C-alpha atoms as an extended CHARMM CRD file, in Angstrom:
* protein
*
       158  EXT
         1         1  MET       CA             -6.5120000000        4.3790000000       -4.0200000000  PROA      1               0.0000000000
         2         2  ILE       CA             -7.7430000000        3.4400000000       -7.4810000000  PROA      2               0.0000000000
         3         3  GLY       CA             -7.8180000000        7.1320000000       -8.3900000000  PROA      3               0.0000000000
         4         4  SER       CA             -4.2150000000        7.4160000000       -7.2340000000  PROA      4               0.0000000000
         5         5  LEU       CA             -3.2100000000        4.4020000000       -9.3380000000  PROA      5               0.0000000000
         6         6  LEU       CA             -5.0030000000        5.8950000000      -12.3440000000  PROA      6               0.0000000000
         7         7  ARG       CA             -3.1310000000        9.1500000000      -11.8380000000  PROA      7               0.0000000000
         8         8  GLN       CA              0.2160000000        7.3440000000      -11.5640000000  PROA      8               0.0000000000
         9         9  ILE       CA             -0.3280000000        5.2870000000      -14.6950000000  PROA      9               0.0000000000
        10        10  THR       CA             -1.4400000000        8.2870000000      -16.7510000000  PROA      10              0.0000000000
        11        11  ILE       CA              1.4990000000       10.3910000000      -15.5520000000  PROA      11              0.0000000000
        12        12  GLY       CA              3.8470000000        7.5770000000      -16.5610000000  PROA      12              0.0000000000
        13        13  ALA       CA              2.2720000000        7.3570000000      -20.0110000000  PROA      13              0.0000000000
        14        14  LEU       CA              3.4020000000        9.5790000000      -22.8540000000  PROA      14              0.0000000000
        15        15  GLY       CA              0.2600000000       11.6130000000      -22.4000000000  PROA      15              0.0000000000
        16        16  ILE       CA             -3.0070000000       11.4630000000      -20.5370000000  PROA      16              0.0000000000
        17        17  PRO       CA             -5.5050000000        9.5910000000      -22.7030000000  PROA      17              0.0000000000
        18        18  ASP       CA             -8.2760000000       11.8270000000      -24.0540000000  PROA      18              0.0000000000
        19        19  GLU       CA            -10.9360000000        9.5770000000      -22.5220000000  PROA      19              0.0000000000
        20        20  VAL       CA             -9.4310000000       10.0750000000      -19.0460000000  PROA      20              0.0000000000
        21        21  LYS       CA             -9.2070000000       13.8530000000      -19.5330000000  PROA      21              0.0000000000
        22        22  SER       CA            -12.7740000000       14.1780000000      -20.7300000000  PROA      22              0.0000000000
        23        23  ALA       CA            -14.1610000000       11.9290000000      -17.9800000000  PROA      23              0.0000000000
        24        24  PHE       CA            -12.5190000000       14.0670000000      -15.2950000000  PROA      24              0.0000000000
        25        25  GLU       CA            -13.6200000000       17.3030000000      -16.9540000000  PROA      25              0.0000000000
        26        26  GLU       CA            -17.2270000000       16.1180000000      -17.2600000000  PROA      26              0.0000000000
        27        27  SER       CA            -17.3090000000       14.9690000000      -13.6340000000  PROA      27              0.0000000000
        28        28  ARG       CA            -16.1720000000       18.3970000000      -12.4400000000  PROA      28              0.0000000000
        29        29  GLN       CA            -18.4640000000       20.4970000000      -14.6300000000  PROA      29              0.0000000000
        30        30  GLY       CA            -21.5630000000       20.0570000000      -12.5170000000  PROA      30              0.0000000000
        31        31  GLY       CA            -19.6740000000       20.7890000000       -9.3210000000  PROA      31              0.0000000000
        32        32  GLY       CA            -20.2500000000       17.1750000000       -8.3170000000  PROA      32              0.0000000000
        33        33  PRO       CA            -18.0360000000       14.9590000000       -6.2230000000  PROA      33              0.0000000000
        34        34  GLY       CA            -15.9250000000       13.8410000000       -9.1710000000  PROA      34              0.0000000000
        35        35  LEU       CA            -15.5520000000       10.3880000000      -10.6140000000  PROA      35              0.0000000000
        36        36  ARG       CA            -16.9990000000        7.4850000000       -8.6990000000  PROA      36              0.0000000000
        37        37  LEU       CA            -15.1220000000        4.2320000000       -8.1310000000  PROA      37              0.0000000000
        38        38  PRO       CA            -16.8430000000        2.2750000000      -10.9520000000  PROA      38              0.0000000000
        39        39  ASP       CA            -15.9240000000        5.0280000000      -13.4300000000  PROA      39              0.0000000000
        40        40  MET       CA            -12.3250000000        5.1650000000      -12.2080000000  PROA      40              0.0000000000
        41        41  LEU       CA            -12.0450000000        1.3730000000      -12.4100000000  PROA      41              0.0000000000
        42        42  LYS       CA            -13.3290000000        1.3900000000      -15.9780000000  PROA      42              0.0000000000
        43        43  LEU       CA            -10.8300000000        4.0910000000      -16.9940000000  PROA      43              0.0000000000
        44        44  PHE       CA             -7.9880000000        2.4110000000      -15.1150000000  PROA      44              0.0000000000
        45        45  THR       CA             -8.5090000000       -1.0430000000      -16.6420000000  PROA      45              0.0000000000
        46        46  LYS       CA             -8.9210000000        0.4510000000      -20.1170000000  PROA      46              0.0000000000
        47        47  THR       CA             -5.7260000000        2.4840000000      -19.7150000000  PROA      47              0.0000000000
        48        48  ILE       CA             -3.5980000000       -0.4030000000      -18.4380000000  PROA      48              0.0000000000
        49        49  SER       CA             -4.9730000000       -2.8870000000      -20.9630000000  PROA      49              0.0000000000
        50        50  SER       CA             -2.9160000000       -1.2000000000      -23.6790000000  PROA      50              0.0000000000
        51        51  ILE       CA              0.3230000000       -1.7030000000      -21.7390000000  PROA      51              0.0000000000
        52        52  GLU       CA              2.2750000000       -4.9310000000      -22.1770000000  PROA      52              0.0000000000
        53        53  ARG       CA              2.7030000000       -5.6730000000      -18.4520000000  PROA      53              0.0000000000
        54        54  VAL       CA              1.5440000000       -3.6970000000      -15.4160000000  PROA      54              0.0000000000
        55        55  TYR       CA              2.7580000000       -4.2210000000      -11.8780000000  PROA      55              0.0000000000
        56        56  ILE       CA              0.7020000000       -2.7500000000       -9.0600000000  PROA      56              0.0000000000
        57        57  CYS       CA              2.6090000000       -2.5460000000       -5.7900000000  PROA      57              0.0000000000
        58        58  VAL       CA              0.7780000000       -1.5770000000       -2.6280000000  PROA      58              0.0000000000
        59        59  ASP       CA              2.6240000000       -1.4750000000        0.6690000000  PROA      59              0.0000000000
        60        60  ALA       CA              0.9060000000       -1.8400000000        4.0610000000  PROA      60              0.0000000000
        61        61  VAL       CA             -2.5440000000       -2.9310000000        2.8960000000  PROA      61              0.0000000000
        62        62  ASP       CA             -3.2810000000       -3.5980000000        6.5720000000  PROA      62              0.0000000000
        63        63  GLU       CA             -3.1430000000        0.1370000000        7.2760000000  PROA      63              0.0000000000
        64        64  LEU       CA             -6.2820000000        0.8130000000        5.2590000000  PROA      64              0.0000000000
        65        65  LEU       CA             -9.4820000000        1.0260000000        7.2760000000  PROA      65              0.0000000000
        66        66  PRO       CA            -11.2240000000       -2.3810000000        7.1700000000  PROA      66              0.0000000000
        67        67  ARG       CA            -14.1940000000       -1.1090000000        5.1000000000  PROA      67              0.0000000000
        68        68  ASP       CA            -11.8860000000        0.6860000000        2.6660000000  PROA      68              0.0000000000
        69        69  ARG       CA             -9.5210000000       -2.2780000000        2.5170000000  PROA      69              0.0000000000
        70        70  LEU       CA            -12.2520000000       -4.6940000000        1.4180000000  PROA      70              0.0000000000
        71        71  GLU       CA            -13.5400000000       -2.2640000000       -1.2040000000  PROA      71              0.0000000000
        72        72  PHE       CA             -9.9920000000       -1.7240000000       -2.4890000000  PROA      72              0.0000000000
        73        73  LEU       CA             -9.2360000000       -5.4580000000       -2.6420000000  PROA      73              0.0000000000
        74        74  ARG       CA            -12.4870000000       -6.0820000000       -4.5320000000  PROA      74              0.0000000000
        75        75  ALA       CA            -11.5290000000       -3.3140000000       -6.9590000000  PROA      75              0.0000000000
        76        76  LEU       CA             -8.1360000000       -4.9710000000       -7.4810000000  PROA      76              0.0000000000
        77        77  ARG       CA             -9.9240000000       -8.2570000000       -8.1840000000  PROA      77              0.0000000000
        78        78  GLN       CA            -11.8960000000       -6.5280000000      -10.9180000000  PROA      78              0.0000000000
        79        79  VAL       CA             -8.7030000000       -5.0200000000      -12.3450000000  PROA      79              0.0000000000
        80        80  ILE       CA             -6.8980000000       -8.3580000000      -12.6130000000  PROA      80              0.0000000000
        81        81  GLN       CA            -10.0070000000      -10.0220000000      -14.0830000000  PROA      81              0.0000000000
        82        82  GLU       CA            -10.3820000000       -7.3610000000      -16.7730000000  PROA      82              0.0000000000
        83        83  ALA       CA             -6.6950000000       -6.6940000000      -17.4410000000  PROA      83              0.0000000000
        84        84  SER       CA             -4.8780000000      -10.0230000000      -17.5520000000  PROA      84              0.0000000000
        85        85  ASN       CA             -1.5580000000       -8.2260000000      -18.1010000000  PROA      85              0.0000000000
        86        86  THR       CA             -1.6460000000       -7.0120000000      -14.4910000000  PROA      86              0.0000000000
        87        87  ARG       CA              0.3550000000       -8.4340000000      -11.6060000000  PROA      87              0.0000000000
        88        88  LEU       CA             -0.1150000000       -7.4890000000       -7.9600000000  PROA      88              0.0000000000
        89        89  PHE       CA              2.4500000000       -7.1620000000       -5.2070000000  PROA      89              0.0000000000
        90        90  LEU       CA              0.8770000000       -6.4580000000       -1.8390000000  PROA      90              0.0000000000
        91        91  THR       CA              2.4170000000       -6.2160000000        1.6020000000  PROA      91              0.0000000000
        92        92  GLY       CA              0.6160000000       -6.3310000000        4.9040000000  PROA      92              0.0000000000
        93        93  ARG       CA              0.5160000000       -7.8780000000        8.3030000000  PROA      93              0.0000000000
        94        94  PRO       CA             -0.5380000000      -11.5360000000        8.5070000000  PROA      94              0.0000000000
        95        95  TYR       CA             -4.0680000000      -10.8060000000        9.7360000000  PROA      95              0.0000000000
        96        96  VAL       CA             -5.1310000000       -9.4100000000        6.3270000000  PROA      96              0.0000000000
        97        97  ARG       CA             -4.3130000000      -12.6760000000        4.5520000000  PROA      97              0.0000000000
        98        98  GLY       CA             -7.8710000000      -13.9520000000        4.9390000000  PROA      98              0.0000000000
        99        99  GLU       CA             -9.3080000000      -10.8350000000        3.3090000000  PROA      99              0.0000000000
       100       100  ILE       CA             -6.8130000000      -11.0550000000        0.4710000000  PROA      100             0.0000000000
       101       101  ASP       CA             -7.6860000000      -14.7240000000       -0.0830000000  PROA      101             0.0000000000
       102       102  GLU       CA            -11.3930000000      -13.8890000000       -0.0130000000  PROA      102             0.0000000000
       103       103  CYS       CA            -11.1640000000      -10.9820000000       -2.4450000000  PROA      103             0.0000000000
       104       104  LEU       CA             -8.3810000000      -12.0440000000       -4.7490000000  PROA      104             0.0000000000
       105       105  THR       CA             -7.0400000000      -15.5440000000       -5.2430000000  PROA      105             0.0000000000
       106       106  LYS       CA             -5.8060000000      -18.3740000000       -3.1130000000  PROA      106             0.0000000000
       107       107  GLU       CA             -3.1530000000      -19.1120000000       -5.7470000000  PROA      107             0.0000000000
       108       108  ALA       CA             -0.9270000000      -16.2400000000       -4.6530000000  PROA      108             0.0000000000
       109       109  TYR       CA              2.6920000000      -16.6230000000       -3.6890000000  PROA      109             0.0000000000
       110       110  ILE       CA              3.1010000000      -15.8050000000       -0.0250000000  PROA      110             0.0000000000
       111       111  ILE       CA              6.4080000000      -14.7510000000        1.4390000000  PROA      111             0.0000000000
       112       112  ASN       CA              6.5410000000      -14.4230000000        5.1920000000  PROA      112             0.0000000000
       113       113  ILE       CA              9.0420000000      -11.8420000000        6.3030000000  PROA      113             0.0000000000
       114       114  VAL       CA             10.2190000000      -11.7910000000        9.8850000000  PROA      114             0.0000000000
       115       115  ALA       CA             12.0910000000       -8.8600000000       11.3440000000  PROA      115             0.0000000000
       116       116  ASP       CA             15.6510000000       -9.6340000000       12.3410000000  PROA      116             0.0000000000
       117       117  ARG       CA             16.1670000000       -8.8530000000       16.0410000000  PROA      117             0.0000000000
       118       118  GLY       CA             19.7540000000       -7.7620000000       15.4240000000  PROA      118             0.0000000000
       119       119  ASP       CA             18.6620000000       -5.2600000000       12.7540000000  PROA      119             0.0000000000
       120       120  ILE       CA             15.9870000000       -3.8680000000       15.0420000000  PROA      120             0.0000000000
       121       121  ALA       CA             18.4110000000       -3.5730000000       17.9640000000  PROA      121             0.0000000000
       122       122  ARG       CA             20.9920000000       -1.7540000000       15.8110000000  PROA      122             0.0000000000
       123       123  TYR       CA             18.3770000000        0.6440000000       14.4600000000  PROA      123             0.0000000000
       124       124  VAL       CA             16.8830000000        1.4660000000       17.8650000000  PROA      124             0.0000000000
       125       125  THR       CA             20.3530000000        1.8630000000       19.4130000000  PROA      125             0.0000000000
       126       126  GLN       CA             21.3290000000        4.2760000000       16.6330000000  PROA      126             0.0000000000
       127       127  LYS       CA             18.1720000000        6.3540000000       17.1440000000  PROA      127             0.0000000000
       128       128  MET       CA             18.6620000000        6.4880000000       20.9010000000  PROA      128             0.0000000000
       129       129  ASP       CA             22.3220000000        7.4370000000       20.4110000000  PROA      129             0.0000000000
       130       130  ASP       CA             21.2460000000       10.2460000000       18.0540000000  PROA      130             0.0000000000
       131       131  ASP       CA             18.8100000000       11.5240000000       20.6850000000  PROA      131             0.0000000000
       132       132  SER       CA             21.4660000000       11.3170000000       23.3970000000  PROA      132             0.0000000000
       133       133  THR       CA             23.8380000000       13.3700000000       21.2480000000  PROA      133             0.0000000000
       134       134  ARG       CA             21.2340000000       16.0640000000       20.6660000000  PROA      134             0.0000000000
       135       135  TYR       CA             19.7800000000       15.9570000000       24.1790000000  PROA      135             0.0000000000
       136       136  PRO       CA             22.4160000000       14.7500000000       26.6670000000  PROA      136             0.0000000000
       137       137  GLY       CA             20.9860000000       13.2930000000       29.8390000000  PROA      137             0.0000000000
       138       138  LEU       CA             17.5880000000       12.7410000000       28.2290000000  PROA      138             0.0000000000
       139       139  MET       CA             17.4170000000        9.0540000000       29.2450000000  PROA      139             0.0000000000
       140       140  THR       CA             18.8890000000        6.9200000000       31.8960000000  PROA      140             0.0000000000
       141       141  GLU       CA             20.5540000000        3.6250000000       31.0350000000  PROA      141             0.0000000000
       142       142  ASP       CA             17.6130000000        1.7900000000       32.6580000000  PROA      142             0.0000000000
       143       143  MET       CA             15.1960000000        3.6550000000       30.3770000000  PROA      143             0.0000000000
       144       144  ARG       CA             17.2660000000        2.7710000000       27.2950000000  PROA      144             0.0000000000
       145       145  ASN       CA             17.2890000000       -0.8950000000       28.3440000000  PROA      145             0.0000000000
       146       146  ASP       CA             13.5180000000       -0.8770000000       28.9730000000  PROA      146             0.0000000000
       147       147  ILE       CA             12.8650000000        0.6870000000       25.5690000000  PROA      147             0.0000000000
       148       148  MET       CA             15.0570000000       -1.8690000000       23.8200000000  PROA      148             0.0000000000
       149       149  LYS       CA             13.5240000000       -4.7980000000       25.7160000000  PROA      149             0.0000000000
       150       150  THR       CA              9.9510000000       -3.6780000000       24.9920000000  PROA      150             0.0000000000
       151       151  ILE       CA             10.5510000000       -3.0480000000       21.2880000000  PROA      151             0.0000000000
       152       152  LEU       CA             12.2570000000       -6.4020000000       20.7990000000  PROA      152             0.0000000000
       153       153  GLU       CA              9.4470000000       -8.2020000000       22.6620000000  PROA      153             0.0000000000
       154       154  LYS       CA              6.7880000000       -6.4940000000       20.5370000000  PROA      154             0.0000000000
       155       155  ALA       CA              8.6880000000       -7.2580000000       17.3280000000  PROA      155             0.0000000000
       156       156  SER       CA              8.7650000000      -10.9760000000       18.1570000000  PROA      156             0.0000000000
       157       157  GLU       CA              4.9800000000      -10.9940000000       18.6760000000  PROA      157             0.0000000000
       158       158  MET       CA              4.3320000000       -9.9490000000       15.0750000000  PROA      158             0.0000000000
């Protein structure tokens, strides 16, 4: 993930900094595995430090594997400690809040977003209608009702 962020920030810059180019070239010369996380972090923080304000947005942090998620959050902590011009915007399911608090800061702004049942119902109805148009007779009315009921129940559990 940090490598991806480094790539995005260098692509957005006017040119890839020479230090980033040479670090990647050197890491590939020996046929090795490439840059390691500490090296990428160093390059990333150095690159973003020269920018007035950097916003890092990561959607669905909860979808990272737990081991990878903790390592990534710790890396983000290092980034915001070394590059004070950086702001984070993370999204994820509520159960990752503890890990975020542990790795980052407890002074974050938290916005709880709850899915609107009406929006979900309209979306699912539209998708089922699309399927019915393409594949007439695919589902019975009872099946449609069961699908809708189950999805709405599961959505309220989140």
